[in-house]
C-alpha positions in Angstrom: 0.0 -0.1 0.1 1.1 3.5 -0.6 0.1 6.3 0.9 -0.4 10.4 -0.4 0.7 13.5 0.8 -2.0 15.7 2.0 -1.9 19.0 3.3 -2.8 19.8 6.8 -3.5 23.4 7.7 -2.8 24.7 11.4 -4.1 27.4 12.9 -1.6 30.1 14.2 -2.8 33.2 16.2 -1.6 36.4 14.3 -2.7 38.8 16.4 -6.2 40.2 17.9 -9.1 42.1 16.6 -10.4 45.7 18.2 -12.3 43.4 20.9 -9.7 41.3 22.1 -10.4 38.0 20.2 -7.6 35.9 18.5 -7.1 36.0 15.0 -6.0 33.0 13.1 -4.7 32.2 10.0 -4.2 28.7 8.4 -0.6 27.6 7.8 -0.4 24.6 5.3 2.1 21.6 6.3 2.5 18.8 4.1 2.1 15.1 5.8 3.4 12.6 3.5 1.9 8.7 3.7 -1.7 9.2 4.5 -4.1 6.8 3.6 -7.1 8.1 2.1 -10.4 5.7 2.5 -14.0 5.0 2.4 -15.8 4.6 5.6 -17.7 1.6 6.0 -21.7 1.7 6.7 -21.3 1.2 10.3 -18.5 4.2 10.7 -21.5 6.5 8.8 -24.4 5.3 10.9 -22.1 6.0 14.1 -20.8 9.7 13.0 -24.3 10.5 12.4 -25.6 9.2 16.1 -22.6 10.6 17.8 -21.6 13.4 15.9 -24.6 14.5 13.5 -21.9 14.4 10.7 -21.4 12.3 7.9 -18.1 10.8 7.3 -17.0 10.8 3.7 -13.5 10.0 4.2 -11.3 8.0 6.7 -7.3 8.9 6.7 -5.0 6.8 8.2 -2.0 8.9 9.6 1.2 7.2 9.8 3.4 6.0 12.7 5.1 8.8 14.5 3.3 11.5 13.5 2.7 14.2 15.7 0.2 16.9 14.2 -3.0 17.9 15.6 -5.7 16.3 13.6 -8.5 17.2 15.9 -10.9 19.8 13.7 -8.6 20.6 11.0 -9.0 21.4 7.4 -7.4 19.0 5.1 -7.0 19.0 1.4 -5.2 16.7 -1.6 -5.0 16.2 -4.8 -6.0 12.7 -6.3 -4.2 11.3 -9.6 -6.5 13.1 -11.8 -6.4 16.6 -10.8 -9.3 16.9 -8.6 -8.4 18.6 -5.4 -10.6 17.7 -2.7 -11.0 19.4 1.1 -12.2 17.7 4.2 -12.6 18.8 7.7 -11.7 16.3 10.4 -14.2 15.8 13.6 -13.8 13.8 16.8 -10.7 12.5 18.2 -8.6 10.1 16.3 -9.2 6.5 16.6 -5.4 5.4 17.9 -3.8 2.0 18.2 -0.8 1.0 20.2 2.1 1.3 17.7 3.9 -1.4 18.5 1.1 -3.8 18.1 -0.2 -2.7 14.8 1.8 -4.7 11.7 1.2 -1.7 9.2 2.6 1.8 8.6 -0.3 3.5 10.0 -1.7 3.6 13.5 -4.5 6.4 13.8 -7.8 6.8 11.8 -9.1 10.4 11.4 -12.9 10.8 10.6 -13.5 13.7 7.8 -16.5 15.2 6.1 -16.4 16.8 2.7 -17.0 20.4 2.0 -15.9 22.9 -0.6 
């Protein structure tokens, strides 16, 4: 199996508005070897029940990755040149790295937008 390079957008505080609320800017970070897959029917049903959101993609995150994937904008370009934009939701489903034989140990739920 081969992963894809995706762009994870990290929010960075760039200042404050006149009322003192933080202003954020999204900084793109490329993350390689990410698996992109379809959710199962059970995944979709569970996400609608728990989060009132419909999963459109599941991302497999490689072992050793330390990025924060909670409530983030993620994008990638497929082999046909189409760009996909998703937003992650919920917490990553994480396994114990040493007990998983593949290169990936986290699953991230995503909903499509844009």
